[in-house]
C-alpha positions as CSV (number, residue, x, y, z in Angstrom):
1,M,94.4,84.3,121.3
2,H,95.4,83.4,124.8
3,S,96.2,85.5,127.8
4,K,98.4,84.6,130.8
5,T,97.3,86.0,134.1
6,K,99.4,86.3,137.3
7,M,98.4,82.8,138.2
8,T,99.6,81.6,134.8
9,T,96.1,80.5,133.8
10,L,95.4,80.4,130.0
11,W,92.2,82.0,128.7
12,Y,90.7,81.6,125.3
13,F,89.6,84.9,123.7
14,V,87.0,85.5,121.0
15,L,86.1,88.8,119.5
16,D,82.3,89.3,119.1
17,P,82.1,92.2,116.6
18,D,78.3,92.4,116.6
19,V,78.0,93.5,120.2
20,G,81.5,95.0,120.5
21,Q,82.9,92.7,123.1
22,L,86.0,90.7,123.7
23,Q,84.9,87.5,125.4
24,Y,87.1,85.0,127.1
25,F,86.5,81.3,128.0
26,V,88.3,78.8,130.3
27,S,89.4,76.8,127.2
28,E,88.8,76.6,123.5
29,Q,86.6,73.5,124.1
30,G,84.3,75.6,126.4
31,R,83.6,78.1,123.7
32,S,80.1,76.8,123.2
33,Q,79.2,77.6,126.8
34,K,78.6,81.0,128.4
35,P,81.8,83.1,128.4
36,R,83.7,83.4,131.7
37,G,83.8,87.2,131.2
38,S,83.9,90.0,128.6
39,L,85.5,93.4,128.0
40,P,83.3,96.1,126.3
41,L,85.2,97.8,123.4
42,I,83.1,101.0,123.2
43,G,85.6,103.8,124.0
44,A,88.4,101.3,124.5
45,S,92.0,101.8,123.7
46,V,94.3,99.2,122.0
47,M,98.0,99.8,122.2
48,S,101.2,97.9,122.0
49,S,103.3,97.2,125.1
50,D,107.1,96.7,125.6
51,E,106.7,94.6,128.7
52,A,107.1,91.4,126.7
53,P,107.5,90.5,123.0
54,H,104.3,90.7,120.9
55,M,102.3,92.0,123.9
56,F,99.5,94.6,123.6
57,I,97.1,96.2,126.1
58,I,93.3,96.7,125.9
59,S,92.0,99.4,128.2
60,S,88.3,99.7,128.4
61,A,86.3,102.8,129.3
62,N,85.2,101.3,132.6
63,G,88.8,100.9,133.8
64,E,89.4,97.2,133.1
65,L,92.7,96.4,131.5
66,F,93.7,93.2,129.6
67,K,97.3,92.4,128.7
68,L,97.4,90.0,125.8
69,R,100.4,88.3,124.1
70,A,100.3,87.1,120.5
71,V,102.4,84.3,119.0
72,D,104.3,86.6,116.7
73,A,104.4,90.1,115.3
74,T,102.1,89.3,112.4
75,E,99.4,87.9,114.7
76,Q,99.8,90.9,117.0
77,Q,99.3,93.3,114.2
78,L,96.2,91.4,112.9
79,W,94.6,91.3,116.4
80,M,95.3,95.0,117.1
81,T,93.9,96.0,113.7
82,Q,90.7,94.0,114.1
83,L,90.2,95.2,117.7
84,Q,90.8,98.8,116.7
85,A,88.3,98.4,113.9
86,C,85.6,97.0,116.2
87,T,86.3,99.7,118.8
88,R,85.9,102.5,116.2
89,R,82.8,100.9,114.8
90,H,80.9,100.8,118.1
91,S,82.4,104.1,119.4
92,D,81.1,105.7,116.1
93,S,77.6,104.4,116.8
94,S,77.5,105.6,120.4
95,A,78.9,109.0,119.4
96,K,75.7,109.7,117.5
97,F,73.7,109.8,120.7
98,N,76.0,112.2,122.6
99,P,74.8,115.7,123.3
100,K,75.3,118.3,120.6
101,G,78.5,120.4,120.9
102,C,80.3,117.9,123.1
103,V,81.9,114.5,122.9
104,L,83.1,111.9,125.3
105,V,86.9,111.5,125.0
106,S,88.6,108.7,126.8
107,S,92.2,109.1,127.9
108,E,94.7,106.3,127.4
109,T,96.1,106.7,130.9
110,E,93.2,108.0,133.0
111,W,89.8,106.8,132.0
112,S,87.9,109.8,133.4
113,P,85.4,111.3,130.9
114,L,86.1,114.8,129.6
115,L,83.5,117.1,128.1
116,V,85.3,119.0,125.3
117,N,83.8,122.0,123.5
118,C,83.9,121.0,119.8
119,S,83.1,124.4,118.4
120,N,86.6,125.8,119.0
121,A,88.6,123.1,117.2
122,P,91.2,125.0,115.2
123,S,91.3,124.4,111.4
124,S,95.0,123.9,111.6
125,F,94.4,120.4,112.9
126,L,93.6,119.4,109.3
127,Q,97.0,120.7,108.1
128,V,98.8,118.9,110.9
129,M,97.0,115.6,110.3
130,N,97.6,115.9,106.6
131,Q,101.4,116.2,107.2
132,V,101.4,113.4,109.7
133,E,99.5,111.2,107.3
134,G,102.1,111.8,104.6
135,Q,105.0,111.0,107.0
136,Q,103.3,107.8,108.1
137,K,102.8,106.7,104.5
138,S,106.4,107.4,103.8
139,L,107.3,105.2,106.8
140,V,105.1,102.4,105.6
141,Q,106.5,102.6,102.0
142,S,110.1,102.6,103.4
143,I,109.4,99.4,105.4
144,E,107.6,97.7,102.5
145,S,110.5,98.5,100.1
146,L,113.0,96.5,102.3
147,P,114.0,93.1,101.1
148,M,112.2,89.9,102.4
149,R,115.5,88.6,103.8
150,G,118.6,90.1,105.2
151,S,119.8,91.8,108.4
152,L,117.0,94.4,108.0
153,S,113.9,93.0,106.2
154,C,110.4,94.1,105.8
155,L,109.3,91.2,108.1
156,D,111.5,92.4,111.0
157,Q,109.4,92.2,114.2
158,D,110.3,95.6,115.4
159,L,109.4,97.2,112.1
160,L,106.1,95.4,111.9
161,L,105.4,96.6,115.4
162,L,106.3,100.2,114.4
163,K,104.1,100.0,111.3
164,A,101.1,98.7,113.3
165,T,101.6,101.3,116.1
166,S,102.0,104.2,113.8
167,A,98.9,103.2,111.8
168,A,96.9,102.8,115.0
169,T,98.0,106.1,116.4
170,L,97.1,108.0,113.3
171,S,93.7,106.3,113.0
172,C,92.9,107.2,116.6
173,L,93.9,110.8,116.0
174,G,91.9,110.9,112.9
175,E,88.9,109.4,114.6
176,C,89.1,112.0,117.4
177,L,89.1,114.8,114.9
178,T,86.2,113.3,113.0
179,I,84.1,113.2,116.2
180,L,85.1,116.7,117.0
181,Q,84.0,117.9,113.6
182,Q,80.8,116.0,113.6
183,S,79.8,117.6,117.0
184,A,80.9,121.0,115.8
185,G,78.9,120.5,112.6
186,N,75.8,119.8,114.6
187,N,76.0,123.2,116.1
188,R,77.0,125.1,112.9
189,G,75.0,123.2,110.3
190,P,76.4,121.5,107.2
191,P,79.7,122.8,105.8
192,S,79.9,124.7,102.6
193,D,80.8,122.8,99.4
194,N,84.3,124.1,99.3
195,V,85.3,123.1,102.8
196,P,87.0,119.7,102.9
197,V,85.6,117.2,105.4
198,W,88.0,114.9,107.3
199,T,86.9,111.3,107.1
200,V,88.6,108.3,108.5
201,P,88.5,105.0,106.6
202,K,87.5,102.3,109.0
203,S,88.5,98.7,108.9
204,P,86.1,96.0,107.5
205,S,83.1,95.5,109.8
206,G,83.0,92.8,112.3
207,E,81.3,90.1,110.3
208,H,84.7,89.3,108.8
209,L,86.1,88.1,112.2
210,R,85.0,84.8,113.4
211,N,86.0,82.3,116.1
212,G,88.8,84.4,117.4
213,G,90.6,84.8,114.0
214,A,90.7,87.4,111.4
215,A,89.2,86.6,108.0
216,T,90.5,89.8,106.5
217,L,93.7,88.8,104.8
218,S,95.8,92.0,105.1
219,S,97.3,93.4,108.3
220,T,97.7,96.8,106.6
221,E,95.5,99.5,108.2
222,P,94.4,102.1,105.7
223,S,95.5,105.5,106.7
224,P,93.1,108.5,107.0
225,T,92.3,110.2,103.7
226,L,91.2,113.7,102.9
227,R,88.1,113.9,100.7
228,K,85.3,116.3,100.2
229,T,82.4,113.9,100.1
230,N,81.6,110.2,100.1
231,L,82.5,108.9,96.6
232,L,79.1,107.4,96.0
233,Q,76.5,109.6,97.7
234,N,73.2,109.1,95.9
235,T,72.7,112.8,95.1
236,E,72.3,112.9,91.4
237,D,68.9,112.9,89.8
238,G,68.4,111.3,86.4
239,T,70.8,109.5,84.2
240,E,74.1,110.7,82.9
241,V,74.4,111.4,79.2
242,I,77.6,109.9,77.7
243,S,78.7,111.7,74.6
244,P,80.3,109.4,72.0
245,D,82.6,112.2,71.1
246,E,84.4,111.8,74.5
247,E,85.0,108.1,74.0
248,V,88.3,106.8,72.7
249,M,89.6,103.3,71.7
250,D,90.3,101.3,74.8
251,S,94.1,100.9,75.1
252,D,94.3,99.2,78.5
253,D,96.1,95.9,78.4
254,N,94.7,94.0,81.3
255,T,96.1,90.6,80.4
256,E,96.2,88.4,83.5
257,E,98.9,85.9,84.3
258,D,98.1,82.5,85.7
259,L,97.9,82.6,89.5
260,G,100.7,80.3,90.8
261,V,100.4,80.3,94.5
262,L,103.5,81.3,96.3
263,D,104.4,80.1,99.8
264,D,103.4,83.3,101.6
265,Q,100.2,83.4,99.6
266,R,99.4,79.8,100.5
267,S,99.6,80.6,104.2
268,V,97.1,83.4,103.7
269,I,94.7,81.1,101.9
270,L,95.2,78.4,104.5
271,H,94.3,81.0,107.1
272,L,91.1,81.8,105.3
273,L,90.2,78.2,104.7
274,S,90.5,77.4,108.4
275,Q,87.6,79.7,109.1
276,L,85.3,78.6,106.4
277,K,82.7,75.8,106.4
278,L,81.5,73.7,103.6
279,G,78.7,75.5,101.7
280,M,79.4,78.8,103.5
281,D,78.3,81.9,101.7
282,L,81.3,84.0,100.8
283,T,79.5,87.2,100.0
284,R,80.7,88.9,103.1
285,V,84.1,87.3,103.3
286,V,87.1,89.6,102.3
287,L,89.3,87.7,99.9
288,P,93.0,88.4,99.5
289,T,93.9,91.2,97.1
290,F,96.5,89.2,95.2
291,I,93.8,87.1,93.5
292,L,92.1,90.1,92.0
293,E,91.9,90.9,88.3
294,K,92.6,94.5,87.3
295,R,89.0,95.2,86.3
296,S,85.5,95.4,87.9
297,L,82.9,92.8,87.5
298,L,80.8,95.3,85.6
299,E,83.6,95.6,83.0
300,M,83.8,91.9,82.8
301,Y,80.2,91.8,81.8
302,A,81.0,94.4,79.1
303,N,83.8,92.2,77.8
304,F,81.2,89.5,77.0
305,M,80.3,91.8,74.1
306,A,83.8,91.5,72.6
307,H,82.2,90.2,69.4
308,P,79.5,92.8,68.7
309,D,79.4,91.8,65.0
310,L,78.1,88.4,66.0
311,F,75.6,90.0,68.3
312,L,74.2,92.3,65.6
313,S,74.1,89.4,63.1
314,I,71.3,87.8,65.2
315,S,68.8,90.3,63.8
316,A,70.1,89.6,60.3
317,G,68.7,86.1,60.4
318,S,65.9,85.7,57.7
319,T,64.0,83.0,59.6
320,P,63.2,82.3,63.3
321,E,65.4,79.2,63.1
322,E,68.3,81.2,61.8
323,R,68.0,83.9,64.4
324,M,67.9,81.4,67.2
325,V,71.0,79.6,65.8
326,R,72.8,82.8,65.5
327,F,72.0,83.7,69.1
328,V,73.4,80.4,70.2
329,E,76.6,81.0,68.2
330,Y,77.0,84.4,69.8
331,Y,76.3,83.1,73.3
332,M,78.8,80.2,73.1
333,T,81.6,82.4,71.8
334,A,81.0,85.2,74.3
335,F,82.6,83.7,77.4
336,H,86.2,83.3,76.3
337,E,86.9,87.0,76.4
338,G,84.7,87.8,79.3
339,R,86.5,85.2,81.4
340,K,89.9,85.8,79.7
341,G,90.4,82.1,79.3
342,A,90.8,80.0,82.4
343,V,92.8,82.4,84.6
344,A,91.7,82.0,88.2
345,K,91.4,85.6,89.2
346,K,88.4,87.4,90.5
347,P,87.2,90.8,89.3
348,Y,86.6,93.6,91.8
349,N,83.3,93.4,93.6
350,P,81.3,96.5,92.4
351,V,80.3,98.9,95.1
352,L,76.7,100.0,95.3
353,G,76.0,102.7,92.7
354,E,79.1,101.9,90.6
355,T,78.5,102.2,86.9
356,F,80.3,101.3,83.7
357,H,79.8,102.8,80.2
358,C,81.3,101.9,76.9
359,S,80.3,101.4,73.2
360,W,81.5,99.7,70.1
361,E,81.7,100.9,66.5
362,V,80.9,97.9,64.3
363,P,81.7,98.1,60.6
364,R,78.6,97.4,58.6
365,D,80.3,94.9,56.4
366,R,81.1,92.8,59.5
367,V,77.4,92.2,60.0
368,R,76.2,89.3,57.9
369,P,73.5,90.6,55.4
370,L,69.9,89.2,55.3
371,R,69.5,86.1,53.1
372,T,66.4,87.7,51.6
373,E,65.5,91.2,50.7
374,T,61.9,91.0,51.9
375,S,62.7,92.3,55.4
376,P,62.5,96.1,55.3
377,R,65.3,98.4,56.7
378,T,64.5,100.2,59.9
379,N,64.1,103.9,59.9
380,Q,67.2,104.3,62.1
381,E,69.2,102.1,59.8
382,A,68.1,104.1,56.7
383,A,68.9,107.4,58.4
384,G,72.3,106.2,59.4
385,A,73.1,104.5,56.1
386,E,75.8,107.1,55.3
387,S,77.7,105.9,58.3
388,D,80.2,103.1,57.8
389,S,79.5,101.5,61.2
390,Y,76.8,100.7,63.7
391,R,77.1,101.9,67.3
392,V,76.5,99.5,70.1
393,R,76.0,101.1,73.5
394,F,76.5,99.4,76.9
395,V,75.7,100.6,80.5
396,A,76.0,98.5,83.7
397,E,75.2,99.4,87.3
398,Q,75.5,97.8,90.7
399,V,71.9,98.0,91.8
400,S,72.2,96.1,95.1
401,H,74.9,95.2,97.5
402,H,73.2,92.7,99.8
403,P,72.5,90.6,97.8
404,P,75.1,91.7,95.2
405,V,73.1,92.3,92.0
406,S,74.3,93.9,88.8
407,G,72.2,95.2,86.0
408,F,73.4,95.8,82.4
409,Y,71.8,96.9,79.2
410,C,73.1,96.9,75.7
411,E,71.4,98.3,72.5
412,C,71.9,99.1,68.9
413,A,69.1,101.4,67.9
414,E,70.0,101.2,64.2
415,R,69.5,97.4,64.2
416,G,66.4,97.7,66.5
417,M,67.8,95.3,69.1
418,C,68.7,95.4,72.8
419,V,69.5,93.1,75.7
420,N,68.5,93.7,79.4
421,T,70.1,91.5,82.1
422,H,70.4,91.3,85.8
423,I,72.7,88.9,87.6
424,W,73.0,88.0,91.3
425,T,76.4,86.4,92.1
426,K,76.2,83.8,94.9
427,S,79.6,82.4,96.0
428,K,80.0,79.3,98.1
429,F,82.9,77.5,99.6
430,M,83.2,73.9,98.3
431,G,86.2,72.5,100.1
432,M,89.2,72.9,97.7
433,S,87.2,75.0,95.3
434,V,84.8,78.0,95.2
435,G,81.5,78.0,93.3
436,V,79.9,81.1,91.9
437,S,76.3,80.9,90.8
438,M,75.1,83.6,88.4
439,V,71.4,83.8,89.3
440,G,69.3,85.9,87.1
441,E,68.2,86.1,83.5
442,G,68.6,88.2,80.3
443,V,66.2,89.2,77.6
444,L,67.2,89.9,74.0
445,Y,64.6,92.0,72.2
446,L,64.4,92.2,68.4
447,R,62.0,95.0,67.6
448,D,61.6,94.4,63.9
449,H,60.5,90.8,64.5
450,G,58.7,91.4,67.8
451,E,60.7,88.6,69.4
452,E,62.0,88.2,72.9
453,Y,64.7,85.6,73.8
454,M,65.0,84.7,77.5
455,F,68.3,83.2,78.6
456,T,70.1,82.2,81.8
457,F,73.8,81.8,82.8
458,P,76.3,79.1,83.8
459,S,78.1,78.8,87.1
460,A,81.8,79.4,87.5
461,Y,84.2,77.3,89.7
462,A,87.7,78.1,90.9
463,R,89.5,74.8,91.3
464,S,92.7,73.7,93.1
465,I,92.9,76.9,95.1
466,L,95.8,75.6,97.1
467,T,98.0,74.6,94.2
468,V,97.7,76.3,90.8
469,P,94.1,77.7,90.6
470,W,92.1,77.5,87.4
471,V,88.6,78.3,86.4
472,E,85.9,76.3,84.6
473,L,82.2,76.9,83.8
474,G,79.5,74.4,84.6
475,G,75.7,74.0,84.5
476,K,72.8,74.0,82.1
477,V,71.6,77.1,80.3
478,T,68.3,77.6,78.6
479,I,67.5,80.0,75.7
480,S,63.9,80.3,74.6
481,C,61.6,82.4,72.3
482,A,57.9,82.0,73.1
483,K,56.8,83.7,69.9
484,T,58.7,81.4,67.5
485,G,58.6,78.3,69.6
486,Y,62.4,77.7,69.3
487,S,64.6,76.9,72.2
488,A,68.1,75.8,73.0
489,N,69.8,74.0,75.8
490,V,73.5,74.7,76.4
491,T,75.5,72.6,78.8
492,F,78.8,73.6,80.2
493,H,80.5,70.4,81.4
494,T,82.7,70.4,84.4
495,K,85.8,68.2,84.3
496,P,85.3,64.7,85.8
497,F,87.3,63.7,88.9
498,Y,89.3,61.1,86.8
499,G,90.2,61.8,83.2
500,G,88.0,63.8,80.9
501,K,88.6,67.1,79.1
502,V,88.2,70.6,80.5
503,H,86.1,73.5,79.3
504,R,83.7,71.3,77.3
505,V,80.4,72.7,76.2
506,S,77.5,71.3,74.1
507,A,74.3,72.7,72.8
508,E,71.1,71.6,71.0
509,V,68.6,73.9,69.2
510,K,65.1,72.5,68.5
511,Q,61.6,73.5,67.4
512,N,59.4,72.9,70.4
513,S,56.2,72.0,68.6
514,S,57.7,69.3,66.4
515,G,60.6,68.4,68.7
516,M,63.0,68.5,65.7
517,V,66.6,69.3,66.4
518,V,67.8,72.0,63.9
519,C,71.3,72.4,65.2
520,K,73.9,70.7,67.5
521,A,77.1,72.1,68.8
522,Q,80.1,70.9,70.8
523,G,83.6,71.8,71.7
524,E,85.4,74.1,74.2
525,W,84.0,77.5,75.2
526,N,87.5,78.9,75.2
527,G,88.7,76.9,72.2
528,T,87.2,75.4,69.1
529,L,83.4,75.0,68.6
530,E,81.8,72.8,65.9
531,F,78.2,73.5,64.7
532,I,76.2,70.9,62.8
533,Y,73.0,72.1,61.1
534,S,69.8,70.2,60.1
535,G,70.7,70.4,56.4
536,G,74.0,68.6,57.0
537,E,76.2,71.7,56.9
538,T,78.9,72.1,59.5
539,K,80.8,75.2,60.7
540,V,83.9,75.4,62.9
541,I,84.6,78.5,65.0
542,D,87.9,78.9,66.8
543,T,87.3,81.5,69.5
544,N,91.0,82.2,69.8
545,K,91.0,83.4,66.2
546,L,87.9,85.5,66.3
547,P,88.8,89.2,66.0
548,I,88.3,91.1,69.2
549,M,86.7,94.5,68.8
550,R,88.0,97.0,71.3
551,K,85.4,99.0,73.2
552,M,85.2,102.7,73.1
553,I,85.4,104.3,76.6
554,R,85.9,107.7,78.1
555,P,89.4,108.4,79.6
556,V,89.5,108.1,83.4
557,Q,89.9,111.9,83.8
558,K,86.6,112.5,82.1
559,Q,84.7,109.8,84.0
560,S,82.5,110.5,87.0
561,Q,83.6,109.3,90.4
562,S,81.1,106.4,90.4
563,E,82.4,104.9,87.1
564,S,84.4,101.7,87.5
565,R,87.8,102.7,86.1
566,C,87.8,106.0,87.9
567,L,86.6,104.4,91.1
568,W,89.2,101.6,91.1
569,Q,92.0,103.4,89.4
570,H,94.3,103.4,92.5
571,V,93.8,99.7,93.2
572,T,94.5,98.9,89.5
573,A,97.6,101.0,89.4
574,A,99.0,99.3,92.6
575,L,98.3,95.9,91.2
576,K,100.0,96.7,87.9
577,E,103.0,97.8,90.0
578,G,102.9,94.6,92.0
579,N,102.2,96.4,95.3
580,V,99.6,94.3,96.8
581,D,99.7,96.0,100.2
582,L,99.0,99.4,98.6
583,A,96.2,97.9,96.5
584,T,94.7,96.5,99.7
585,E,94.8,99.9,101.4
586,H,92.9,101.6,98.5
587,K,90.5,98.7,98.4
588,H,89.7,99.1,102.1
589,V,89.0,102.8,101.6
590,L,86.4,102.0,99.0
591,E,84.8,99.3,101.0
592,E,84.6,101.5,104.1
593,D,83.1,104.4,102.0
594,Q,80.4,101.9,101.0
595,R,79.7,100.8,104.6
596,S,79.6,104.4,105.8
597,G,77.0,105.2,103.1
598,E,75.0,102.1,104.2
599,R,75.0,103.2,107.8
600,Q,74.0,106.7,106.9
601,R,71.1,105.6,104.7
602,A,69.9,103.2,107.5
603,A,70.0,106.0,110.0
604,D,68.1,108.3,107.6
605,N,65.7,105.5,106.6
606,M,66.4,106.3,102.9
607,P,66.6,103.2,100.6
608,W,69.1,103.3,97.7
609,K,67.7,104.4,94.4
610,P,69.7,103.2,91.3
611,K,70.4,105.6,88.6
612,Y,69.7,103.5,85.4
613,F,67.6,100.6,86.5
614,N,64.1,100.0,88.1
615,K,63.1,97.0,90.1
616,E,60.3,95.0,88.5
617,G,59.3,91.9,90.4
618,D,62.4,89.9,91.1
619,G,64.4,91.5,88.3
620,W,65.8,94.9,87.2
621,V,64.9,96.7,84.0
622,Y,66.7,99.6,82.3
623,R,64.7,102.8,82.7
624,N,64.7,103.7,79.0
625,P,64.8,100.5,77.0
626,L,64.6,100.4,73.3
627,W,61.1,98.8,73.3
628,T,59.6,101.9,75.0
629,T,61.6,104.7,73.4
630,H,61.2,103.8,69.8
């Protein structure tokens, strides 16, 4: 961003969100040196100006005023949105230290401080703000419904300016009301449960803005929203009991289409790439909404269980060798449904405290019987023999946000088996691709055999992100059982630069003490797999022909606010309608709710306590695992 002064000198501006300053330099090349000057943004006002096209004005609380001119209306809106977000963020922090019962209000025209009595703010403000919010949403929807081309389009500069100005005005009004209510609340104490609290969603925090450019990829400012409490306040003690009677067969069809990059989407991705460096951690980078799948990462982990009959068949193996081989068969067939083929879309990043619950009913005749009758039936299996199916229960929770760690647990008490897993997703920029390492491990526990199987996970890569993106898996995975001495190495092969096939995978199962290979496998993880056993037998599994067992899940209206589908329902609905801007708004609201909770916990010095998992060493373990409750 450049500014032209009366002497027609060009200055290079950089927003420093960490300290809340807009710094300017003599030139872009001099950016590494000390800035020529800076403008504090605490209490500042950012507004558009009609003095010149694409001009806006920043007025600081100390009386300084900058007039800046953007290249076009889109850049103007991006800069105004990010500056307003930074201003609100630091003004919010400083407001906490103001005397109780009063607040410092800065006028947009005269910057003289006013002490306002907060205790007399009329409740009718809420009604007025609610009406204004609805009118502003109608305005935005009307603008976005216009065609892309024509005499009056949704990209008209005046309309974009109107959209940005109305959103900024409404955000400022909502912020003022929030500060008034916070100050009044300090005098009166906490509000009763049935009194709604006005909260203002804030823009993504400043770490998303680097080197004078916006890394957030939507210029849409989320409008203020009425809600009673933060969605994910950690106030519930104990775990939630999910009744199987409330669960119904999942009927959602979340089939994803291949992501063919359009021209306008390519410009957004190019804008993002221009601000990334090779090897850069993408954990804190906001990615464009149009690349999102219509499901949470926690639900994606649940979809790895789409073949629960193969999972339960592991415990039906009559020998340690057979149980290890069956585990490898299940493992290699699990990824095609979890990743939904090679569609290059990204699931929602779970927010801290988000949970996902589901289960499967597996017909008993779908689970391969034991080869011998010497292995006794478990008490749970005998007690439930009158039932025609086993029940497999799944629960996942986002236990950490920085770093992003998910824990999930799956069990079938009747078969005496469970799996406990934690995964830390680490994303890195790799030029024209993005790599995601799934750091962590899982443990499969077979109670009747006293065996534990440790396993790891492959990495995922999004390739050709500027043309037609696609996904492949890569890396070496280990599966081992210390008690039996059997282990397996599974290799997901990435496509060579020249030639070669995609989605290849190979595996080898061996007995560690003798070194004898008892099974080999090769093929495609989302296609056909061939298994060759030590006795010479072969078996071919076509993952595309394997029957998918639909999970059982509670309807959204019966889910708690922290459950994935309830939490992301508005984002999902907007994506299904093809309204990316609306999906971005709802996504920003959820993200800011999370940041607000983080700030509050930091201020109260209260660490987050997960609901279902406990931290043990470097991992996370389900609180009531099968091996301790039975």
